[in-house]
C-alpha positions, 0 to 999 in steps of 0.5 A: 500500500502506498504512503498517503498523507495530508499536507498543507498546500504551502508545503508542496506549492507556491501560490501567487496572484496575477496582475491587474493589467490595464486594458488601455495597454493591450495591443493586437499582437505581443505577449499573451495575457491569460484572463479567466475567460481563456480557461476552457471548461476542460481546463485547457487554455483557449486563446479566443478573445486573447489580449496581449501586452507589448513585448517591451513591457514584459520584463517589468511583469516577470513575476506574473509569468507562467510556466509549463504545468502551472495550475491556474485557479479562479479565486473570485466571482461567478467563475470561482473554482475554474481550474486550468493547466498551462501547457508548453503551447500556451507559453509565453503568457502572463497571469491576469488578476482574479486568479492564482498561479499554483506552482508545484515545488517539483522536489515535493510534488508532481505539477500535473498531480497538483492540477488534478488535486485542485480538480478533485477538490474544487467543491471543497475549495469553493466552500472556503469562499467568503463575501456576500456580493461577490464570492472570493477565496483568501490566499491564506485559506488556500495555502493552508488547505490540506492536499493528499500527498501520496508518494512521489512515484504514486503522484507521477503514476496518477498524473501520467494516467490522468494526463494521458486520458486528458490528452486523448480526450482533447485529440478526439475533440479536435478530430470531431471538430475536423470531421464536423467541418468536413461534413459542413463543407461537403453539405455546402458543396451539394 
């Protein structure tokens, strides 16, 4: 039986917030700014309606940069609890306000396993929310949240299996969309 224990999130990950970028600073092309609406219901990043900052402004916002396998978590408002994972194809990107970046301490936790922990515990996490007009989750509550921490080998195995399934689901959705587009084209040609 593998070793399982509960540990505070702060022991296995760093939690930091995004920046309140100004919409007047956005440009048509440049460095991608991840907003809550860019997280799909499947947890992947969707660049529809993307906004960008000029490349020359990026160095002053370096602390809001995202890395592969960072977990992003919406911590306020109607989409509180929405969770996404950053893949290499989503980069480079900066994190906008109203979200947290949960970055695994890779010597203590597998980053993809951490993402799945957030998905599994979404309802429990939402239960910590405060606020009457607009729900929000305090960062300190999140840092002290207990997460399951099986052995590192166990984390890797779980993350590999779930990641492979997610990748297959995403591929099947792309294939379905392509087939639907082909069918529409054939129908139009008739």
